[in-house]
N, C-alpha and C positions, 0 to 999 in steps of 0.2 A: 122522176121519167121528165125526158124534154119530148115536147108537143112532137118531134118524130121519131120516138123512137119508136120500132116495128114491135120488138120484143124485147123483155127484160133479162138480164142475166139470169137470174133464178129462173127465168120461164125456160128459156135457151138450155139449162143445166137440167131440169125436170125432163123436155123434151126429149135431151140426147139419152139422157139413163131409160128411160121410156121405150126409145129405137132399139136401145141394147138387147132389151128382154124381147121384145116382138122380132122372132128370126127372118133374118134376110129384108129388114125395114129399113131404108136407107135414110139417117136420121133430117138432113134437110128437106127432102120430099116430104116427109111426115111432118114437118112444121109447116110447109106451106099448105098441106091439107088443114091442117089444124088452124090456121088461119082464117080460112075459106069457111070452116065452120064455125069458130065463137067469135071471128072478126078480129081486126087487127086495133088496139095494137095488142099483143100477146103477153097477160102478165098472169098472176099465181093467183089473183081474185076469178079468172075467168076458167082457168084449168080444174079450180079444185070446185067447179061444177058440172066437169066432164062424168060422164054415166060410162058404165059396159057398153049400153045400147050405141050412145053416140061413137066412142073408139071404133066398136064394128063398124058403124057406118064410113065413116072418113076412113079406114080398112079397104073397105068391100067399095065404096062408092055405090053402093045399090042398097037401099031398104031388106028387099027379097034375097041377098045373096050373103051367104057366110064369108066371112072371112078366111083365109087358108094358113089362119093361125091358132092355137088350139086355146080353150077357155081360159084356162089356169094361168098362162101367159099376157092373155088380156087384163086378165083381174090384176094382176101384178102392175100392169104399164099403168093402170088406171091409178092405184096406189101411190106411183110413183109421180104419176102426173099430180097426184092432190099436196103431193110432198111427204108423203110418208116415206120415210129412211128405211133403209134395210133395218132387219130384224135381225142380226148376227148377235147381238147382245144378248138375247134371247132362246142362243141356243145351248144343251149343254154341256158339260166340260168336256174336252175328250180324253180317254184313259190313256196310257203309253202301252205298247204291243211290242213284244219283242218274238219274231220267230221261234217258235215252238212251244209257246204259251198255252195256246190251245190246237192240240192235237186234233185232226183230222178237221178243221176251220175251215170254211169260206172266208174271202175277202169281196164284199158286196157293198156299190156303189148306188148312192140314192137320191136321186135326182131330186134338187128339192127348192122351192121358190119362200117357204116362210117354215120359221121355226125349225122342229125337227119335224117336218112332214114330207110325204112321198106328194110331192103337189107341182114338180115340176117337167117341162117338156127338154128333151135332151139337147137340143140346140139352144136353148133360148133360157134354162135355170142359170140362177146368180152363183148358186154351189150344186157342188156333191158330198152329201155325208159320206164318209166313209165307215163300215162295219167290219169286225170281225165278228164270224158269226158260226157257233160251233152248240152241241148238242147241249151243253148248260150253261151256257154264256151268251149273250149278244152285247158286243163291247163297240161304242164307237170310239175309234182311233186317228180320224185325220178327220180335216172339214177342208173344204179344198173350194175355194173362188174362181169363179170361170171368167173372171173377165179379163184373165191372161192371154185367154184363146181370140178376144176379138177383132185382131188385126192379123190371125194367119189368116193364110191363102186359103186354105181349109178348113174353117172352125170346127166341122164336126170329126175331121180327123184331130187336131188339137184337143178336142174335147176328151175324145178317148182314150187318148196319149196320157192326157192329165191321171187318167184315171187304168192306165196298161195295167198293174197291179192287181185290178180287180177282177172276177172271174165272173160276176155278174152284174150288172146295173139294171135296178129297178126305176121304171119312168111311169109319167100317167102318160104321156106320149111320146112317140118317138115316128121320125119317117122313115120311107123304105130307104132311101140314099145312105140315111144316115145310120138304120141299122145295120147296112151291109156293112158298112164302115167299121161299126163295133166290133162286129162277127169277126172281121178281118183282124182285129185287134185281139183275137181270141177272149172277147166280153161278148157274154149270153143277154142279152137284153129282153125283159119281163116286162111285159105291161102291166101296168094296175091302174086301169079307168076311172077307177072309185075313190082312189087317192085314200087319204088316212094318214094315221100317224106310221113314222117309218117302222117304230117297232112292233106294231100291231104285223103290218106286213112281213118282216123278219120273223119273227115268233110262228109265222104260217110256216113261211120255209123251214124254220129250226124242226119245227115237227114232222118233218119226214125227211128229214138227214139220216134216220134209220130205217126207212122204207125208200126210197127214192124213187122216183118215176124215171124214165130212162134218159131225157133231157139231162137231169141233176145227176144221174151215175154219171153219165159220161163225164160232167165235168169233174162229181169227184174222183172218176176214175175205179169204178166198182162195178159191178152187177147191179144192173137194175131187179128190184125185189121182185116184179110183174115176171121177168125172164130167168129168173133162178128159179121160181116154179116150175116151170116146162123143164129147164134144165134137169130137175129132181124127179121128174116122171118118166124122160127118158133112161134114167139112171135104173131104175125099178125094174 
């Protein structure tokens, strides 16, 4: 590295990766703010000392103001700044699925930042895990990287199109405009702020398939259990 180098190639790559998961953050402006925070030249050693609190301050500009970015994305961005690469190799293998394999099942996308976890924001997660969920089985059938949507004119529309064969998308967080675009693509967003293992959330969904609440009954095209009781009463 020469004395005139402002940023190393590796540091620039890490900043670009981090900016990608921070929804609507401009990489150039982000690098400039990073330089103001840690000083020039920007290198891997300095980035490795960045904390979540540092990143929040860089994004908001004020210690007392929370940035308009979800916590899961900030944590993932810090990991990328540290040089921790994508953990796709830790994902379970997908299992083949043919239409008709699981009658009465649902296709569900899960916004994921790490491994097989439900810990992603709709607009910034690096992948969607796609599951087929039936009464007796939960099957991971696809893993869809979202980097293909980065250059789209409307990233949220592109992400919705990426999972348009799914009826439900589980997210740790999603903004109002993004949720509206998912709904327009006939995908029902379900917020799970607590996050956790994807399969645990899907097991809770699986448990109510036989007695679905109204929103799920509409997706399944059946009568809600809570409404059917009233129908039975009226017939008596």
